[in-house]
C-alpha positions as CSV (number, residue, x, y, z in Angstrom):
1,X,8.9,17.4,184.0
2,X,9.8,16.3,187.5
3,X,9.6,18.8,190.3
4,X,13.0,17.7,191.7
5,X,15.9,16.0,190.1
6,X,17.6,12.8,191.1
7,X,20.8,14.8,191.8
8,X,18.9,17.0,194.3
9,X,17.5,13.9,196.1
10,X,21.0,12.4,196.2
11,X,22.5,15.6,197.6
12,X,19.8,15.7,200.3
13,X,20.4,12.0,201.2
14,X,24.1,12.5,201.5
15,X,23.5,15.4,203.9
16,X,21.2,13.3,206.1
17,X,23.5,10.2,206.0
18,X,27.0,11.5,206.7
19,X,28.1,8.1,208.0
20,X,28.1,6.9,204.4
21,X,31.4,8.9,204.1
22,X,32.6,8.9,207.7
23,X,31.2,6.1,210.0
24,X,31.9,8.1,213.1
25,X,29.8,11.1,211.9
26,X,26.6,10.0,213.7
27,X,28.5,10.0,217.0
28,X,28.4,13.8,216.9
29,X,24.6,13.6,217.4
30,X,24.6,10.8,220.0
31,X,23.7,11.3,223.6
32,X,25.0,9.2,226.5
33,X,21.6,8.4,228.0
34,X,19.5,5.7,226.4
35,X,15.8,5.9,227.1
36,X,13.3,3.0,227.1
37,X,12.3,3.7,223.5
38,X,15.9,3.1,222.4
39,X,16.0,-0.3,224.0
40,X,12.5,-1.3,222.8
41,X,13.3,-0.2,219.2
42,X,16.6,-2.2,219.2
43,X,14.7,-5.2,220.6
44,X,12.1,-5.1,217.8
45,X,14.7,-4.5,215.1
46,X,16.9,-7.3,216.2
47,X,14.2,-10.0,216.6
48,X,15.6,-13.1,214.9
49,X,12.4,-14.7,213.7
50,X,10.1,-11.8,212.9
51,X,11.2,-9.3,210.2
52,X,9.4,-6.0,210.7
53,X,9.8,-2.3,210.8
54,X,10.2,-0.4,214.0
55,X,8.3,2.9,214.0
56,X,9.2,5.8,216.3
57,X,6.3,8.2,216.5
58,X,5.7,11.2,218.8
59,X,5.4,14.9,219.0
60,X,8.0,17.2,217.6
61,X,11.1,17.8,219.7
62,X,10.8,14.7,222.0
63,X,13.9,12.9,221.0
64,X,13.0,10.6,218.1
65,X,16.0,11.6,216.0
66,X,18.3,11.3,218.9
67,X,17.2,7.7,219.4
68,X,17.7,7.0,215.7
69,X,21.3,8.4,215.9
70,X,21.9,6.2,218.9
71,X,20.6,3.2,217.0
72,X,22.7,4.1,214.0
73,X,25.8,4.3,216.2
74,X,24.9,0.9,217.7
75,X,24.5,-0.7,214.3
76,X,27.8,0.7,213.0
77,X,29.7,-0.3,216.2
78,X,28.3,-3.8,215.7
79,X,29.5,-4.2,212.2
80,X,26.6,-3.1,210.0
81,X,27.9,-1.5,206.8
82,X,27.2,2.2,207.2
83,X,25.9,2.4,203.6
84,X,23.2,0.0,204.6
85,X,21.9,2.5,207.1
86,X,19.4,4.9,205.5
87,X,17.9,8.0,207.2
88,X,15.6,10.5,205.5
89,X,13.0,13.0,206.7
90,X,10.2,14.1,204.6
91,X,10.1,17.4,206.4
92,X,12.8,18.3,203.8
93,X,11.0,20.0,200.8
94,X,13.1,18.2,198.2
95,X,12.4,14.8,199.6
96,X,8.8,15.6,200.2
97,X,8.3,16.7,196.6
98,X,10.3,13.7,195.3
99,X,8.2,11.2,197.2
100,X,9.1,7.9,198.8
101,X,9.5,5.9,195.5
102,X,12.0,8.4,194.1
103,X,13.9,8.7,197.3
104,X,14.3,4.9,197.7
105,X,15.2,4.6,194.0
106,X,17.9,7.3,194.4
107,X,19.3,5.5,197.5
108,X,19.3,2.1,195.7
109,X,21.1,3.6,192.7
110,X,23.8,5.0,195.0
111,X,24.3,2.0,197.4
112,X,22.6,-1.2,196.5
113,X,22.0,-2.9,199.9
114,X,24.4,-5.7,200.7
115,X,23.6,-8.2,203.4
């Protein structure tokens, strides 16, 4: 028997990704100042010939999530389908118990990535 259900994972993901329902929802968490890490992360993500992940790491409470919301807003403002933007934190006990594979599978079952 699974520790968490697919429905619990989907509920958590919907809470973490309000732009799936309302594309302007991430703007509520946005800040007007963009730090160097924001620009560097965008540069890495938008590189045309090298496909890779951009990893933001750092101590707690230094602004990693703020930078992610700024990037999410940038992507939505530049035409990326909000349902192709996925955010999850494994500090959440439901997602932590579910594990990466189950979380990604739940997301894919909700919104298969387009484009």
